[in-house]
C-alpha positions in Angstrom: 19.5 -25.5 81.5 18.8 -25.0 77.7 19.3 -21.4 77.0 15.8 -19.7 74.9 15.8 -17.7 71.9 13.3 -15.3 71.3 12.1 -13.9 67.8 9.8 -11.5 66.8 7.3 -12.4 64.2 4.0 -11.8 62.9 1.5 -15.1 62.3 -0.2 -15.2 59.0 -3.2 -17.3 57.6 -3.0 -18.7 53.5 -5.4 -21.7 52.5 -5.4 -24.1 55.4 -1.7 -23.0 56.4 -1.0 -21.5 59.4 2.6 -20.0 59.5 5.0 -17.2 61.3 7.2 -14.9 59.5 9.8 -13.4 61.5 13.4 -12.2 61.4 16.6 -14.0 62.2 20.3 -13.4 62.2 22.7 -15.6 60.4 23.8 -17.2 63.4 20.7 -18.0 64.8 19.7 -19.8 61.2 23.3 -21.6 61.4 22.8 -22.6 65.4 18.7 -23.4 65.0 18.0 -24.4 61.8 18.9 -28.2 60.3 18.8 -30.1 57.3 16.0 -32.7 57.4 18.7 -35.6 56.9 20.2 -34.4 60.0 16.9 -35.2 62.3 16.5 -38.6 61.2 13.3 -40.5 61.1 11.5 -39.5 58.1 14.1 -40.6 55.5 11.3 -40.2 52.6 11.4 -36.3 54.0 15.0 -36.2 54.4 15.7 -37.2 50.8 13.4 -34.7 49.7 14.6 -31.7 51.5 18.5 -32.5 50.9 18.4 -32.8 47.2 20.9 -31.3 45.6 22.6 -29.5 48.7 26.4 -29.8 48.2 28.4 -28.2 45.5 25.6 -25.8 44.0 26.1 -23.7 47.7 29.3 -22.8 46.7 28.5 -19.9 44.5 26.0 -18.5 47.2 28.9 -18.9 50.0 31.5 -16.7 47.8 28.6 -14.2 47.3 27.9 -13.8 50.9 31.5 -13.7 51.6 32.6 -11.2 48.8 29.5 -8.8 47.7 29.0 -5.6 49.4 25.5 -5.8 47.8 24.7 -9.4 49.2 20.8 -10.5 49.6 19.2 -13.5 50.4 15.5 -14.3 49.7 13.3 -15.6 53.1 13.9 -19.4 53.8 11.0 -21.4 54.5 11.4 -23.8 57.7 9.4 -26.5 58.9 8.7 -27.0 62.9 9.9 -30.9 63.6 7.1 -31.7 66.0 4.1 -29.3 65.7 3.3 -26.5 66.0 6.0 -23.7 67.2 6.2 -21.9 70.6 4.6 -18.7 69.6 3.0 -16.0 72.4 0.8 -13.0 71.5 2.4 -9.7 72.2 0.0 -6.6 72.7 1.7 -2.9 72.3 0.8 -0.2 74.4 0.8 3.6 74.1 -0.3 7.2 75.0 -1.0 7.7 70.9 -3.0 4.1 70.4 -4.0 5.9 67.0 -0.8 5.1 65.5 -0.2 1.7 66.7 -3.7 0.4 65.7 -3.6 -2.9 63.9 0.0 -2.9 64.1 0.3 -5.5 66.8 -2.3 -7.8 65.0 -1.0 -11.3 65.5 2.5 -10.1 66.4 3.8 -12.0 69.2 7.3 -14.1 70.1 8.9 -17.6 68.5 10.8 -19.5 71.1 13.5 -21.5 70.2 14.5 -23.5 73.7 15.9 -26.9 71.9 12.5 -29.1 72.7 12.0 -28.1 68.6 13.7 -29.0 66.4 13.8 -26.6 62.6 14.7 -28.0 59.3 14.8 -26.0 55.9 11.6 -27.1 53.7 12.5 -24.5 51.1 16.0 -22.6 50.6 18.6 -25.5 52.0 21.0 -24.3 49.4 21.0 -20.7 51.0 21.1 -22.2 54.3 24.4 -24.5 53.7 26.0 -21.4 52.4 24.9 -19.4 55.5 26.3 -22.2 57.9 29.6 -22.0 55.8 29.9 -18.3 55.3 29.2 -17.8 58.9 32.2 -20.2 59.9 34.2 -18.3 57.6 33.1 -14.8 58.8 31.8 -14.9 62.3 30.6 -11.3 62.0 28.3 -12.5 58.9 26.4 -14.0 62.1 25.1 -10.8 62.7 22.9 -10.2 59.1 19.6 -10.7 59.0 17.3 -12.9 57.0 13.6 -13.3 56.8 12.5 -17.0 57.7 8.7 -18.5 57.2 8.1 -21.0 59.6 5.1 -23.9 59.0 4.6 -26.5 61.4 5.4 -29.9 60.4 3.8 -33.3 62.2 5.7 -36.6 62.3 2.8 -38.7 61.0 1.4 -39.9 57.9 -0.9 -37.2 57.2 1.2 -34.5 58.3 4.3 -36.0 55.9 1.9 -35.8 52.8 0.9 -32.1 54.0 4.7 -31.3 53.9 5.5 -32.9 51.1 2.7 -31.5 49.4 4.1 -27.9 50.4 7.3 -28.9 49.2 6.6 -29.5 45.6 3.8 -26.7 45.2 6.9 -24.3 46.5 9.2 -25.8 44.1 6.1 -26.4 41.3 5.8 -22.2 41.3 8.7 -21.1 41.7 10.2 -19.3 39.1 13.8 -18.3 38.5 14.8 -15.4 36.5 15.6 -16.3 32.9 18.8 -15.3 31.0 17.1 -12.2 29.3 15.7 -11.6 33.2 18.9 -11.6 34.3 20.8 -9.2 31.7 18.4 -6.7 31.5 18.4 -6.6 35.7 21.7 -7.8 37.1 24.3 -5.1 38.2 27.2 -7.9 39.4 27.4 -9.2 36.0 30.0 -6.7 34.1 29.1 -7.9 30.6 25.4 -7.5 31.5 25.9 -3.5 32.5 27.9 -3.4 29.4 25.3 -4.4 27.4 22.5 -2.6 28.8 25.3 0.5 28.3 25.2 -0.2 24.7 21.3 -0.3 24.5 21.2 2.9 25.9 24.6 4.8 24.3 25.9 3.4 21.2 25.1 5.5 18.3 23.3 2.2 16.4 23.0 -0.1 19.2 20.9 2.4 20.9 18.4 3.1 17.8 15.3 2.5 18.4 14.2 -1.2 17.1 17.7 -2.3 16.3 17.9 -4.2 19.3 15.0 -6.2 20.1 14.6 -6.2 24.0 11.1 -7.3 24.9 9.1 -9.6 22.1 5.8 -8.5 23.5 4.4 -5.7 25.7 1.1 -6.2 26.6 -1.6 -3.7 27.7 -1.7 -4.8 31.1 1.8 -4.1 31.5 3.2 -7.9 30.7 6.8 -7.5 29.4 8.3 -10.5 27.7 12.0 -10.4 27.3 13.2 -11.1 23.9 14.8 -14.4 23.0 17.7 -15.4 20.8 15.6 -15.8 17.1 14.6 -12.5 14.6 11.4 -13.3 12.4 12.2 -12.3 8.8 10.0 -9.2 9.1 11.9 -7.7 12.3 13.4 -4.6 11.7 15.8 -5.8 14.5 19.0 -6.6 13.8 20.0 -8.6 17.0 18.3 -9.4 20.3 19.6 -8.9 23.9 20.3 -11.9 24.2 22.3 -12.2 21.0 23.8 -8.9 22.2 24.9 -10.0 25.3 26.6 -12.8 23.8 28.7 -11.3 21.5 29.6 -8.3 24.5 30.9 -12.1 26.5 32.7 -13.1 23.4 34.7 -10.0 22.0 35.0 -8.7 25.4 36.5 -11.4 27.1 39.9 -9.7 28.3 38.1 -6.5 29.5 39.5 -4.5 32.4 36.3 -4.9 34.2 37.1 -9.2 34.0 40.4 -8.8 35.8 38.3 -9.2 39.0 37.0 -12.8 39.4 34.6 -12.3 42.6 30.9 -11.9 41.9 31.2 -8.5 43.7 30.6 -5.5 40.5 33.6 -3.9 39.1 34.3 -0.5 40.2 32.9 1.9 37.8 36.5 3.2 36.5 37.0 -0.5 35.3 33.4 -0.4 33.6 33.9 2.6 32.1 37.3 1.9 30.5 35.5 -1.4 29.2 32.8 0.2 27.5 35.0 2.7 25.5 36.7 -0.9 24.6 33.7 -2.6 23.9 31.6 0.2 21.9 34.6 0.5 19.7 34.7 -2.9 19.0 31.0 -3.4 18.4 31.6 -0.5 15.4 34.5 -2.7 14.3 32.4 -5.5 14.0 29.5 -3.7 11.8 32.0 -1.9 9.8 34.2 -4.8 8.9 30.9 -7.2 8.6 29.6 -6.2 5.2 29.4 -2.7 6.3 26.7 -3.6 7.9 25.3 -0.8 9.7 25.7 1.7 6.7 23.5 -0.8 4.6 20.8 -0.8 7.4 20.1 3.0 8.0 20.3 3.5 3.8 18.2 1.0 3.4 14.3 1.3 2.4 13.7 -1.0 4.9 16.0 -3.6 7.4 13.7 -6.8 5.9 15.6 -5.4 2.5 19.2 -6.0 4.2 17.8 -9.3 6.0 16.2 -10.9 3.1 15.0 -9.0 0.3 11.9 -10.1 -1.0 12.6 -12.9 -4.3 16.7 -12.5 -3.8 16.8 -13.7 0.1 19.9 -15.3 -1.2 21.6 -11.8 -1.2 20.5 -11.2 2.5 23.1 -9.8 4.6 24.7 -12.5 6.9 25.5 -10.2 9.9 21.4 -9.5 10.3 21.3 -13.2 11.5 21.6 -13.7 14.9 23.2 -17.1 14.4 25.9 -15.6 12.5 26.7 -12.7 14.8 27.1 -15.0 17.3 29.7 -17.6 15.5 31.6 -14.7 14.2 32.4 -13.0 18.0 33.2 -17.1 18.7 35.2 -16.9 15.8 37.2 -13.7 17.2 37.4 -14.8 20.5 39.4 -17.9 19.4 41.7 -16.0 17.1 42.6 -13.3 19.6 43.3 -15.9 22.2 45.2 -17.9 20.0 47.5 -14.8 19.5 47.9 -15.5 15.8 46.2 -12.3 14.6 45.7 -8.5 16.1 42.3 -7.3 16.1 42.9 -5.2 13.1 44.1 -7.6 11.3 40.6 -10.0 12.2 38.9 -7.0 11.1 40.4 -6.8 7.9 40.4 -10.4 6.9 36.5 -10.0 8.0 36.0 -6.9 5.6 37.4 -9.2 2.6 34.8 -11.9 2.9 31.9 -12.0 0.4 29.1 -10.4 3.1 25.7 -12.8 1.1 24.3 -15.4 2.9 24.4 -17.7 -0.3 27.9 -17.2 -0.4 30.9 -19.1 1.2 31.4 -19.1 4.2 27.9 -18.2 5.0 26.4 -20.9 3.0 26.9 -23.2 5.4 23.7 -21.9 7.1 21.7 -21.6 3.4 19.8 -24.6 2.3 18.8 -23.7 -1.4 15.4 -24.3 -2.6 14.8 -26.0 -6.1 14.5 -22.4 -7.4 18.2 -21.7 -6.9 20.7 -20.2 -4.8 18.8 -16.5 -4.5 15.9 -18.8 -2.5 15.9 -21.0 0.5 16.0 -20.8 4.2 18.2 -20.5 7.1 19.4 -24.1 8.4 19.1 -24.9 11.7 20.8 -27.2 14.5 24.1 -27.2 15.7 26.0 -28.7 12.9 25.1 -25.6 10.7 26.6 -23.5 13.1 29.6 -25.3 13.7 30.3 -25.7 10.4 29.9 -22.0 10.0 32.4 -21.7 13.0 35.1 -24.0 11.2 34.5 -22.6 8.3 34.8 -18.8 9.4 38.4 -20.4 11.0 39.9 -21.4 7.7 38.8 -18.1 6.2 40.4 -15.5 8.9 43.1 -17.5 10.1 43.8 -21.0 9.0 47.0 -23.0 11.0 47.1 -25.6 8.5 46.2 -27.6 5.5 45.0 -30.1 7.0 42.4 -28.0 9.3 41.6 -26.4 5.8 40.5 -30.0 4.3 38.8 -30.9 7.2 36.4 -27.9 6.8 35.7 -28.7 3.4 34.6 -32.0 3.9 32.5 -31.4 6.7 30.7 -29.0 4.1 30.7 -31.6 1.7 29.5 -33.9 4.2 26.6 -31.8 5.5 25.6 -29.8 3.0 26.2 -32.4 -0.3 27.8 -30.0 -2.2 31.3 -29.1 -3.0 32.3 -26.1 -1.2 32.8 -23.0 -3.6 36.4 -22.1 -2.5 39.7 -24.4 -3.1 41.8 -25.3 -0.4 44.7 -24.1 -2.7 43.1 -21.0 -2.4 42.6 -20.9 1.3 45.9 -21.8 2.1 47.4 -18.6 0.5 45.9 -17.3 3.9 48.6 -19.6 6.0 51.0 -17.7 8.2 54.4 -17.8 5.9 56.3 -20.1 8.5 53.1 -22.4 8.0 53.4 -22.9 4.5 57.2 -23.3 4.4 56.7 -26.5 6.4 53.7 -27.7 5.4 54.5 -31.6 4.4 54.3 -32.5 0.6 
């Protein structure tokens, strides 16, 4: 005789759908719920449901196995063959006022093997649950909310189920990068970014870092993207600050643990002390940005002084901030220079947007180099990266020559700093063994 599993559930109605909301253990889900392609018959539906199931679930599986704060959203499953076996239940109590209304549409779903259940939405979570329970059976005792809808294996039933599937996926909205930075409690770099926004003397200043691009009267909040308008008082944005933190903090103590679980508070505290100091070093080394920002009549005068935009400060530009951080990381990973040496080289640059190497991001207008606009596109950001490398830590004359040729090709102009001048920055041992 097939064993029965009873699951408490609430019967609900929305639009022309009747559905059931219930609580199931991971073990029950792993045992009772299948993928559409395992049920056979409806190949179109099987193809639709199993879309993308595979390697994408590995990260969820590790999350379930390693993260103490694990939590998964509801899975929507469909009953193959029609309405599920549902029995309404009423509750009696001496104090009827307490339970009045609580037993409305309350009942029990019966899983007895006569019907089959497949994942309509949440197939990646289902696969992860199945894999995680195999590796750690104790996880089977944990619970997840499951929403059950009927599926009829008829032409009209298949159309109805496909429509529900597409509506769910079309209207579902994943959190974006900015929302993850603002909310994630397991991403160490997101945690450190928020702490900088709360505690760092400069970064935490009002309007120094753009967090929201829109604050509506009805409570609508739109987190800032990566760009800043010329008139904005902001130095950077939340997403760019996050990128900078990731680049210059690649070897922080909190990064030693490769699991998805939050680093412990001691490691995060140690990491914050390091990253806060490094952010301050950058603000000082990159054209003394903090002092200029704080003493200027307006931040706009630092970014793009009217009529003299070419004299604007490059480190007020998010695109430049990211490339500086990328180059600093590259040099440190290559172990060719120390942090202090890199900061010293940065301090020696001419921090004007129209000057080398930042002129890679500056398009002059016919009026002259003091007037123009920021260049856009990956070609310009990559060129700035290459030029920063040869200004800070060149490895060979060939590398310098390639960067200068790239500048000439893209900008249609000769680079204002010569190969010989940049070659003076080469390591002594490299210069000694340069071919004639």
